N, C-alpha and C positions, 0 to 999 in steps of 0.2 A: 374385521381384522384389527388387532390391537395396534396402537400407534408405534410401539417399539418394533413390532414385526414389520410394519410398513417401512419404517426407517431402515431396518436391516436390509430389506429387499432393495430399497432405493440405493443404499450404499453399495450393495453387491453389483447392481446394474451399472452404477457409475464407475466402480473399480474395473469392471470388465471392459467398459468403453474406453477408459483411460489406458488400459493395457493394450487394447487394440491400436490406439492412436500412437503409442510408443513405437510400434513396429511398422507403422505405415510411413513410407518415405515421400509420399505425395505431398504437395503443398510447399511453398517457399516461405521463408521468414519475411515478415513485413517490417521494413525499416521505419524509424521514427521520422516525423516531419522535419525535426531539427534535433541535433545532438544536445545533450544536457551540458556540453561544454559551453554553450552560449546562453545558458539559463541566467536570467538577470540577477545581479548581486543586490539590487534594490527592488523590493516589492512592497509597494505601499509605504507603510511606516517602518518597514524592517530592512535592515542593511546587513549584507553578508560580511562576517568578520573572520571566519575561519573555514577551512575546507580540509577534508581528510580523504585518504585513499585506503582501500583495503589491501591487505597482504595478498601475495600471489596465491597462497593456498586457499584463502577465503574466496577469492575470485574464481578459482578452479572449482570449488564446491558449489558456489551460487550459479555459475554459468550465465551471468547476465550479459545482455548485448550492450547495455549502457547503464550508467548510474550516476547519481550525485549524492554526496554527503557533505552538507554545508551548515554551519551555524549562522543564525540570523539574530540580530539584537535590535530592540526597539529603543525609543528615546529615553525610556526609564531604565534601560540597562538589563531588561529581561531577555534571556537567551533561549532560543528554540532551535533544536537540531532538526533539519529536514533531510530525510533520506528518500530517494526515489530510485527504483530499479525497473528496468525495462527488459523484457524478453521478446525477441522477434519471433521465436517459436518455442513451444513447450513440448516438443516431441523428443523422444529418445532421452529421457532423463533430465531434461532442462525444464524445471518448473519453479514456481514462485515459493520461496520459503516464508511462511507466515510468522509474524512477530509473536503470535500466540505460542509458538513452539520455541522461538529463539530467546525470548526474554527470560524464561525460567532457567535456561542453560547458562545465562550470564549472571545468575544469582539474584535476579529481580523476582519478587513474589507479587502476584496480583492481589490487591486488596479489594478492589471493586471493578466490575466489568459491566458495561451497558452499551446500548446503542444510542447514538446522538444524531438528531436531525438538524442539519445546518442550512438555513436559508441563504441563497446566493444573490438574489436580486437580479434585475435586468431580465434577460430572456432565459436565464438558467433556472431549472427546477431545483428544489431543495435536494440535498444528498443525505443519505443515512450512512454513518460511519461507526467504527468501533471506538469506544472510549475506555481506556484502562487507567486505573490508579495503581501504581506499582511501588514497592518499597524494597530497599536494600540497606540493611542496618538502620541508620537513622535518616537516610535519604529517601525522599519521595518524589516521584515524577508522574506527570500526566502524559499518557501516550494516546495519540489519535491516529488511526490508520484505516485505509480502505484499499480495495483492489480496483484497478481500471481494466474493464473488459471491453475494449474497442468502442469507446464512447459511452459506456455504461459504468456507473459507480456501483460496486457491489461490496457489501460489508462482510458477509460471512464467507468462510473458507469453502464450505461445501457448495454454497451458491455460486462462488467463483468457478469451481470445477465444473459444475453443471453448465454454466454459461460458456465455458471454454469448449466443452464437448459439443454443445449445440452449435457453436460457431464453426467448429471443425467439420461438422456434418453438413452444414448448409452454406458456409462461406469458405471452407477449406483453409481456415486460419486458426492459429492457436496463440497469437501474440497477446501480451497482457503486461500489466505493470502493477507495482505496489507503491503506495505513497504513505509515508509515516512521518509524523511530527512528534517530538518528545521535548518536554520542558520541565525543569525542577519546579516544584510547587513553591510559589511565592505569594504570600498573603494566604488566601484560602484556596481550596481546590476549585471552587466556583470561579474565583478571580482568574486563576490560571487557565481554566477551560474557556472562559469568555475571551481572554486575550488570544488564545490559540484559535478560537473560532473566527475572530476578526482577521487573523493572519490567513486562515484557509480561504476566507471570502475574497481576500486580495490575491491569493495564490492561484485559485482554481481557474479563472479566465486565462491566465498566462499559460497554465499547463496545457490547455486545449491547443495551443500553437505547437506543441511538441509531440503529443501522442496521437497516433492515427485512430480514426473512428471506424 
């Protein structure tokens, strides 16, 4: 069987499973360990300088249980925006909206996309995330994001859905989160990526205190 045919069959099976989950009422939403309201304003060498909230119509569309949208700045004045959204349950139409779909809607065009593996040190295993270089007119940004699936970091959208279906079947849970960092390119793209990588290395252990496994 050709690869394209196998992919279509996999997608069809996944779509059927997702549809069935939307109409099942069993299973309760899983709360966070702690609300993002208490998320530290200082993480390593980065200090929170600004925070924003979404408009009611955006919140109604996203249907998140909790979220954080905060700007962090380092000693050199480089700013990174951190967005984290958490869904206690992804049943009945409440699901994670991928940056892959949202960024083009905001006028940002992807210039380069790839996967990036980030070593974390200590007892943590390396994580693989999405790395996007995007552009809008003359402005360029690096965007790094991943999905949190009950203690597992998942880069791909399809893989995240598969993980959710598997968890729904065997753990009766559909909770999950999205973590996204974005920063204007300062210096080179590599410079910006390395700076954001160091920020993620400081952020990730803290995040484990908030999201359920």
